[in-house]
BALOBA-1460 file (C-alpha; in Angstrom, 3 decimals):
// residues 259
<rec num="1" residu="m" x="0.000" y="0.000" z="0.000"/>
<rec num="2" residu="n" x="1.482" y="3.359" z="-1.035"/>
<rec num="3" residu="a" x="1.562" y="6.410" z="1.229"/>
<rec num="4" residu="i" x="-1.534" y="8.077" z="-0.287"/>
<rec num="5" residu="s" x="-3.628" y="4.903" z="-0.058"/>
<rec num="6" residu="a" x="-2.480" y="4.343" z="3.516"/>
<rec num="7" residu="f" x="-3.354" y="7.925" z="4.433"/>
<rec num="8" residu="a" x="-6.824" y="7.592" z="2.885"/>
<rec num="9" residu="y" x="-7.377" y="4.237" z="4.615"/>
<rec num="10" residu="e" x="-6.369" y="5.602" z="8.012"/>
<rec num="11" residu="t" x="-8.407" y="8.779" z="7.549"/>
<rec num="12" residu="y" x="-11.490" y="6.775" z="6.609"/>
<rec num="13" residu="f" x="-11.496" y="4.607" z="9.717"/>
<rec num="14" residu="l" x="-10.472" y="7.415" z="12.050"/>
<rec num="15" residu="g" x="-13.224" y="9.515" z="10.470"/>
<rec num="16" residu="l" x="-15.766" y="6.775" z="11.148"/>
<rec num="17" residu="r" x="-14.666" y="6.755" z="14.760"/>
<rec num="18" residu="t" x="-15.030" y="10.548" z="14.977"/>
<rec num="19" residu="t" x="-18.516" y="10.368" z="13.463"/>
<rec num="20" residu="r" x="-19.630" y="7.660" z="15.892"/>
<rec num="21" residu="r" x="-18.297" y="9.725" z="18.793"/>
<rec num="22" residu="w" x="-20.377" y="12.674" z="17.606"/>
<rec num="23" residu="v" x="-23.588" y="10.736" z="16.880"/>
<rec num="24" residu="r" x="-23.584" y="8.754" z="20.147"/>
<rec num="25" residu="v" x="-23.941" y="11.928" z="22.228"/>
<rec num="26" residu="p" x="-27.342" y="13.487" z="21.359"/>
<rec num="27" residu="s" x="-26.394" y="16.788" z="22.987"/>
<rec num="28" residu="n" x="-23.776" y="17.230" z="20.244"/>
<rec num="29" residu="w" x="-26.300" y="17.607" z="17.454"/>
<rec num="30" residu="i" x="-29.295" y="18.818" z="19.481"/>
<rec num="31" residu="s" x="-27.333" y="21.823" z="20.745"/>
<rec num="32" residu="i" x="-26.249" y="22.609" z="17.170"/>
<rec num="33" residu="i" x="-29.729" y="22.825" z="15.671"/>
<rec num="34" residu="f" x="-31.494" y="24.291" z="18.728"/>
<rec num="35" residu="f" x="-30.428" y="27.932" z="18.398"/>
<rec num="36" residu="p" x="-30.912" y="28.371" z="14.615"/>
<rec num="37" residu="l" x="-34.162" y="26.404" z="14.799"/>
<rec num="38" residu="i" x="-35.565" y="28.669" z="17.523"/>
<rec num="39" residu="q" x="-34.530" y="31.753" z="15.558"/>
<rec num="40" residu="l" x="-36.192" y="30.381" z="12.431"/>
<rec num="41" residu="l" x="-39.439" y="29.565" z="14.228"/>
<rec num="42" residu="v" x="-39.669" y="32.733" z="16.327"/>
<rec num="43" residu="f" x="-38.149" y="35.441" z="14.136"/>
<rec num="44" residu="s" x="-40.043" y="34.385" z="11.003"/>
<rec num="45" residu="q" x="-43.276" y="35.099" z="12.896"/>
<rec num="46" residu="l" x="-42.199" y="37.940" z="15.150"/>
<rec num="47" residu="y" x="-40.691" y="40.031" z="12.348"/>
<rec num="48" residu="q" x="-42.818" y="38.864" z="9.426"/>
<rec num="49" residu="d" x="-43.768" y="42.442" z="8.470"/>
<rec num="50" residu="i" x="-40.164" y="43.696" z="8.370"/>
<rec num="51" residu="v" x="-40.032" y="42.914" z="4.642"/>
<rec num="52" residu="q" x="-42.165" y="46.027" z="4.081"/>
<rec num="53" residu="l" x="-39.049" y="48.129" z="4.681"/>
<rec num="54" residu="p" x="-37.559" y="49.460" z="1.425"/>
<rec num="55" residu="g" x="-34.244" y="47.661" z="1.889"/>
<rec num="56" residu="f" x="-35.851" y="44.255" z="1.265"/>
<rec num="57" residu="g" x="-36.716" y="45.124" z="-2.325"/>
<rec num="58" residu="e" x="-39.252" y="42.738" z="-3.850"/>
<rec num="59" residu="q" x="-38.983" y="40.211" z="-1.008"/>
<rec num="60" residu="t" x="-42.482" y="39.496" z="0.356"/>
<rec num="61" residu="s" x="-41.796" y="36.723" z="2.887"/>
<rec num="62" residu="y" x="-39.443" y="37.139" z="5.816"/>
<rec num="63" residu="l" x="-39.343" y="33.352" z="6.217"/>
<rec num="64" residu="a" x="-37.903" y="33.085" z="2.700"/>
<rec num="65" residu="y" x="-35.313" y="35.738" z="3.569"/>
<rec num="66" residu="l" x="-34.472" y="34.338" z="7.022"/>
<rec num="67" residu="a" x="-34.186" y="30.641" z="6.149"/>
<rec num="68" residu="p" x="-30.861" y="30.789" z="4.205"/>
<rec num="69" residu="g" x="-29.186" y="32.585" z="7.110"/>
<rec num="70" residu="q" x="-30.320" y="29.943" z="9.575"/>
<rec num="71" residu="v" x="-29.163" y="27.140" z="7.285"/>
<rec num="72" residu="a" x="-25.724" y="28.784" z="7.235"/>
<rec num="73" residu="f" x="-25.923" y="29.323" z="11.000"/>
<rec num="74" residu="a" x="-26.497" y="25.582" z="11.498"/>
<rec num="75" residu="a" x="-23.314" y="24.857" z="9.519"/>
<rec num="76" residu="f" x="-21.517" y="27.457" z="11.643"/>
<rec num="77" residu="m" x="-22.725" y="25.853" z="14.867"/>
<rec num="78" residu="a" x="-21.744" y="22.386" z="13.640"/>
<rec num="79" residu="v" x="-18.056" y="23.318" z="13.728"/>
<rec num="80" residu="a" x="-17.916" y="26.097" z="16.335"/>
<rec num="81" residu="w" x="-16.708" y="23.622" z="19.002"/>
<rec num="82" residu="s" x="-15.416" y="20.936" z="16.620"/>
<rec num="83" residu="a" x="-11.977" y="20.622" z="18.236"/>
<rec num="84" residu="y" x="-13.401" y="19.898" z="21.673"/>
<rec num="85" residu="g" x="-13.377" y="16.112" z="21.189"/>
<rec num="86" residu="l" x="-9.747" y="16.086" z="20.054"/>
<rec num="87" residu="l" x="-8.811" y="18.233" z="23.034"/>
<rec num="88" residu="i" x="-10.516" y="15.859" z="25.469"/>
<rec num="89" residu="e" x="-8.627" y="12.937" z="23.938"/>
<rec num="90" residu="y" x="-5.382" y="14.854" z="24.317"/>
<rec num="91" residu="r" x="-6.179" y="15.499" z="27.981"/>
<rec num="92" residu="t" x="-7.094" y="11.876" z="28.711"/>
<rec num="93" residu="g" x="-4.023" y="10.480" z="26.966"/>
<rec num="94" residu="y" x="-5.924" y="8.699" z="24.188"/>
<rec num="95" residu="l" x="-4.202" y="10.855" z="21.583"/>
<rec num="96" residu="d" x="-0.848" y="9.562" z="22.839"/>
<rec num="97" residu="k" x="-2.082" y="6.019" z="22.198"/>
<rec num="98" residu="l" x="-2.994" y="6.943" z="18.635"/>
<rec num="99" residu="w" x="0.417" y="8.530" z="18.088"/>
<rec num="100" residu="a" x="2.045" y="5.299" z="19.305"/>
<rec num="101" residu="n" x="0.376" y="3.364" z="16.476"/>
<rec num="102" residu="p" x="2.111" y="2.906" z="13.105"/>
<rec num="103" residu="i" x="-0.108" y="5.475" z="11.381"/>
<rec num="104" residu="s" x="0.462" y="8.951" z="10.017"/>
<rec num="105" residu="r" x="-0.093" y="11.692" z="12.576"/>
<rec num="106" residu="w" x="-1.668" y="13.798" z="9.852"/>
<rec num="107" residu="s" x="-4.335" y="11.137" z="9.315"/>
<rec num="108" residu="i" x="-5.401" y="11.713" z="12.935"/>
<rec num="109" residu="l" x="-6.108" y="15.348" z="12.136"/>
<rec num="110" residu="a" x="-7.739" y="14.454" z="8.813"/>
<rec num="111" residu="g" x="-9.929" y="11.934" z="10.637"/>
<rec num="112" residu="e" x="-11.252" y="14.838" z="12.717"/>
<rec num="113" residu="m" x="-11.612" y="17.257" z="9.793"/>
<rec num="114" residu="v" x="-13.208" y="15.208" z="7.020"/>
<rec num="115" residu="p" x="-16.345" y="14.233" z="9.007"/>
<rec num="116" residu="l" x="-17.005" y="17.937" z="9.633"/>
<rec num="117" residu="f" x="-18.071" y="18.275" z="5.991"/>
<rec num="118" residu="f" x="-20.858" y="15.759" z="6.553"/>
<rec num="119" residu="q" x="-21.769" y="17.055" z="9.997"/>
<rec num="120" residu="a" x="-22.131" y="20.642" z="8.761"/>
<rec num="121" residu="a" x="-24.067" y="19.481" z="5.704"/>
<rec num="122" residu="a" x="-26.371" y="17.293" z="7.823"/>
<rec num="123" residu="m" x="-27.173" y="20.068" z="10.292"/>
<rec num="124" residu="a" x="-27.768" y="22.533" z="7.468"/>
<rec num="125" residu="g" x="-30.013" y="19.919" z="5.862"/>
<rec num="126" residu="v" x="-32.153" y="19.649" z="8.995"/>
<rec num="127" residu="l" x="-32.727" y="23.417" z="9.039"/>
<rec num="128" residu="l" x="-33.396" y="23.383" z="5.311"/>
<rec num="129" residu="i" x="-36.056" y="20.683" z="5.649"/>
<rec num="130" residu="v" x="-37.714" y="22.509" z="8.556"/>
<rec num="131" residu="s" x="-37.715" y="25.702" z="6.479"/>
<rec num="132" residu="l" x="-39.495" y="23.864" z="3.669"/>
<rec num="133" residu="l" x="-42.059" y="22.467" z="6.098"/>
<rec num="134" residu="l" x="-42.750" y="25.999" z="7.345"/>
<rec num="135" residu="g" x="-43.407" y="27.252" z="3.827"/>
<rec num="136" residu="a" x="-40.057" y="28.231" z="2.333"/>
<rec num="137" residu="t" x="-39.212" y="27.015" z="-1.158"/>
<rec num="138" residu="i" x="-36.178" y="25.954" z="-3.179"/>
<rec num="139" residu="v" x="-36.777" y="27.137" z="-6.730"/>
<rec num="140" residu="t" x="-33.747" y="25.155" z="-7.962"/>
<rec num="141" residu="g" x="-35.229" y="21.859" z="-6.779"/>
<rec num="142" residu="v" x="-33.215" y="18.803" z="-5.790"/>
<rec num="143" residu="g" x="-30.076" y="20.072" z="-7.507"/>
<rec num="144" residu="g" x="-30.201" y="23.270" z="-5.498"/>
<rec num="145" residu="f" x="-30.848" y="21.317" z="-2.296"/>
<rec num="146" residu="l" x="-27.740" y="19.202" z="-2.840"/>
<rec num="147" residu="l" x="-25.654" y="22.228" z="-3.780"/>
<rec num="148" residu="i" x="-26.719" y="23.991" z="-0.568"/>
<rec num="149" residu="l" x="-25.588" y="20.963" z="1.432"/>
<rec num="150" residu="a" x="-22.258" y="20.912" z="-0.426"/>
<rec num="151" residu="l" x="-21.662" y="24.623" z="0.204"/>
<rec num="152" residu="s" x="-22.562" y="24.190" z="3.880"/>
<rec num="153" residu="g" x="-20.209" y="21.236" z="4.229"/>
<rec num="154" residu="a" x="-17.384" y="23.130" z="2.534"/>
<rec num="155" residu="f" x="-17.962" y="26.061" z="4.872"/>
<rec num="156" residu="g" x="-17.799" y="23.691" z="7.848"/>
<rec num="157" residu="v" x="-14.379" y="22.352" z="6.871"/>
<rec num="158" residu="a" x="-13.050" y="25.832" z="6.026"/>
<rec num="159" residu="f" x="-14.336" y="27.443" z="9.230"/>
<rec num="160" residu="a" x="-13.301" y="24.599" z="11.565"/>
<rec num="161" residu="g" x="-9.880" y="26.170" z="11.988"/>
<rec num="162" residu="t" x="-11.421" y="28.805" z="14.241"/>
<rec num="163" residu="s" x="-11.945" y="26.016" z="16.767"/>
<rec num="164" residu="f" x="-8.883" y="23.856" z="16.113"/>
<rec num="165" residu="i" x="-6.276" y="26.624" z="16.188"/>
<rec num="166" residu="p" x="-7.085" y="27.926" z="19.709"/>
<rec num="167" residu="a" x="-7.662" y="24.373" z="20.968"/>
<rec num="168" residu="l" x="-4.302" y="23.098" z="19.724"/>
<rec num="169" residu="l" x="-2.432" y="26.188" z="20.903"/>
<rec num="170" residu="t" x="-3.996" y="26.648" z="24.354"/>
<rec num="171" residu="k" x="-4.831" y="22.989" z="25.127"/>
<rec num="172" residu="s" x="-7.641" y="24.443" z="27.231"/>
<rec num="173" residu="e" x="-11.305" y="23.505" z="26.909"/>
<rec num="174" residu="q" x="-12.371" y="26.711" z="28.654"/>
<rec num="175" residu="a" x="-10.313" y="28.988" z="26.409"/>
<rec num="176" residu="t" x="-11.491" y="27.188" z="23.276"/>
<rec num="177" residu="s" x="-15.155" y="27.448" z="24.286"/>
<rec num="178" residu="s" x="-14.820" y="31.128" z="25.163"/>
<rec num="179" residu="l" x="-13.120" y="31.981" z="21.870"/>
<rec num="180" residu="s" x="-15.831" y="30.119" z="19.953"/>
<rec num="181" residu="l" x="-18.509" y="32.251" z="21.629"/>
<rec num="182" residu="l" x="-16.673" y="35.399" z="20.538"/>
<rec num="183" residu="l" x="-17.257" y="34.400" z="16.913"/>
<rec num="184" residu="f" x="-21.058" y="34.575" z="17.184"/>
<rec num="185" residu="p" x="-21.140" y="38.258" z="16.076"/>
<rec num="186" residu="v" x="-19.757" y="37.073" z="12.727"/>
<rec num="187" residu="v" x="-23.199" y="35.607" z="11.950"/>
<rec num="188" residu="f" x="-25.159" y="38.550" z="13.342"/>
<rec num="189" residu="m" x="-23.087" y="41.021" z="11.315"/>
<rec num="190" residu="s" x="-23.994" y="39.249" z="8.079"/>
<rec num="191" residu="t" x="-27.073" y="39.404" z="5.868"/>
<rec num="192" residu="a" x="-28.669" y="36.568" z="7.855"/>
<rec num="193" residu="f" x="-31.359" y="38.830" z="9.315"/>
<rec num="194" residu="v" x="-31.486" y="42.038" z="7.259"/>
<rec num="195" residu="p" x="-30.064" y="43.211" z="3.914"/>
<rec num="196" residu="e" x="-26.839" y="45.213" z="3.860"/>
<rec num="197" residu="a" x="-28.792" y="48.374" z="2.946"/>
<rec num="198" residu="l" x="-30.421" y="48.382" z="6.403"/>
<rec num="199" residu="m" x="-27.132" y="48.023" z="8.319"/>
<rec num="200" residu="p" x="-25.192" y="50.918" z="9.885"/>
<rec num="201" residu="g" x="-22.267" y="52.107" z="7.772"/>
<rec num="202" residu="w" x="-19.563" y="50.456" z="9.874"/>
<rec num="203" residu="m" x="-21.426" y="47.141" z="9.841"/>
<rec num="204" residu="q" x="-21.744" y="47.272" z="6.073"/>
<rec num="205" residu="v" x="-17.948" y="47.437" z="5.897"/>
<rec num="206" residu="v" x="-17.658" y="44.382" z="8.172"/>
<rec num="207" residu="n" x="-20.333" y="42.580" z="6.167"/>
<rec num="208" residu="r" x="-18.424" y="42.993" z="2.902"/>
<rec num="209" residu="w" x="-15.476" y="41.106" z="4.420"/>
<rec num="210" residu="n" x="-17.641" y="38.492" z="6.122"/>
<rec num="211" residu="p" x="-17.381" y="35.025" z="4.487"/>
<rec num="212" residu="v" x="-20.664" y="33.984" z="6.135"/>
<rec num="213" residu="t" x="-22.476" y="36.621" z="4.081"/>
<rec num="214" residu="y" x="-21.205" y="35.140" z="0.803"/>
<rec num="215" residu="l" x="-22.376" y="31.676" z="1.859"/>
<rec num="216" residu="i" x="-25.799" y="33.042" z="2.823"/>
<rec num="217" residu="e" x="-26.228" y="34.942" z="-0.438"/>
<rec num="218" residu="a" x="-25.382" y="31.833" z="-2.473"/>
<rec num="219" residu="i" x="-27.901" y="29.767" z="-0.487"/>
<rec num="220" residu="r" x="-30.514" y="32.534" z="-0.750"/>
<rec num="221" residu="a" x="-30.129" y="32.637" z="-4.514"/>
<rec num="222" residu="l" x="-30.558" y="28.856" z="-4.752"/>
<rec num="223" residu="m" x="-33.697" y="29.004" z="-2.600"/>
<rec num="224" residu="v" x="-35.365" y="32.156" z="-3.895"/>
<rec num="225" residu="t" x="-34.190" y="33.274" z="-7.347"/>
<rec num="226" residu="g" x="-32.341" y="30.435" z="-9.076"/>
<rec num="227" residu="y" x="-28.813" y="29.447" z="-10.031"/>
<rec num="228" residu="d" x="-26.868" y="32.676" z="-9.558"/>
<rec num="229" residu="w" x="-23.411" y="31.450" z="-10.555"/>
<rec num="230" residu="g" x="-21.898" y="34.812" z="-9.700"/>
<rec num="231" residu="a" x="-23.038" y="34.503" z="-6.080"/>
<rec num="232" residu="i" x="-22.105" y="30.818" z="-5.967"/>
<rec num="233" residu="g" x="-18.671" y="31.476" z="-7.440"/>
<rec num="234" residu="t" x="-18.012" y="34.346" z="-5.046"/>
<rec num="235" residu="s" x="-19.009" y="32.104" z="-2.162"/>
<rec num="236" residu="l" x="-16.605" y="29.389" z="-3.305"/>
<rec num="237" residu="v" x="-13.750" y="31.895" z="-3.618"/>
<rec num="238" residu="a" x="-14.480" y="33.264" z="-0.130"/>
<rec num="239" residu="l" x="-14.587" y="29.732" z="1.318"/>
<rec num="240" residu="a" x="-11.348" y="28.814" z="-0.456"/>
<rec num="241" residu="i" x="-9.522" y="31.837" z="0.965"/>
<rec num="242" residu="l" x="-10.960" y="31.203" z="4.422"/>
<rec num="243" residu="g" x="-10.056" y="27.531" z="4.234"/>
<rec num="244" residu="v" x="-6.486" y="28.092" z="3.079"/>
<rec num="245" residu="v" x="-5.785" y="30.611" z="5.840"/>
<rec num="246" residu="l" x="-7.442" y="28.707" z="8.694"/>
<rec num="247" residu="q" x="-6.329" y="25.238" z="7.641"/>
<rec num="248" residu="a" x="-2.747" y="26.448" z="7.278"/>
<rec num="249" residu="g" x="-2.988" y="27.717" z="10.835"/>
<rec num="250" residu="t" x="-4.484" y="24.399" z="11.955"/>
<rec num="251" residu="l" x="-1.696" y="22.385" z="10.343"/>
<rec num="252" residu="w" x="0.923" y="24.590" z="11.984"/>
<rec num="253" residu="a" x="-0.759" y="24.330" z="15.408"/>
<rec num="254" residu="f" x="-1.096" y="20.528" z="15.088"/>
<rec num="255" residu="h" x="2.557" y="20.192" z="14.081"/>
<rec num="256" residu="r" x="3.504" y="22.339" z="17.073"/>
<rec num="257" residu="l" x="1.493" y="20.045" z="19.362"/>
<rec num="258" residu="t" x="2.953" y="16.802" z="18.028"/>
<rec num="259" residu="r" x="6.632" y="17.672" z="17.656"/>
């Protein structure tokens, strides 16, 4: 077996183990969908008349506007504390046992990262299905549904570095959790709840540099208007830049931990 095949083999089975660890604890996935689900259910009713403001343009349903942001928020939540399990295993000594095995150390990290694509996509899918049950639509049909899941999964992998970098550097569950909470304003300073035109000037500047906004706009296009390849392409570029920067930091932090 060559090095690439061995790496893929090890990543696959370590990824299965990571997925089982996540699924076996219901609080893992219940806590992820709870907050965006509550926002979807409550805000879509509480602020249903907000679409009458000029900034919403021709949008007539706040549910249709809100749903893409909550789908993206579910993907965000799926990875906000994604390094916690690896950190616990480092604390308990299980990671040392893995390092003692004749496997690549990088496959250990890959076995944590790869399942995040499916976890983020699955959580986004739950919110998407609930949105449809409440009355939202996906004008692009099944193809658009699958593309939304793919974008959400890609965002999950790209954004996971915001959890792994502080976890690997501080080796502290408390510090990692606290830093993850500090990232919540990233979602609230996006177009998840209102269009950019209704934001204060300084927030509009932040919004233009916010990768979450580009993900939301791509999902919103797929749900409301159709295949907007400009929005989808911009989202992919933003996710690629985010992923390169954060994953480079994650690789460096993991190397620092294991040397």
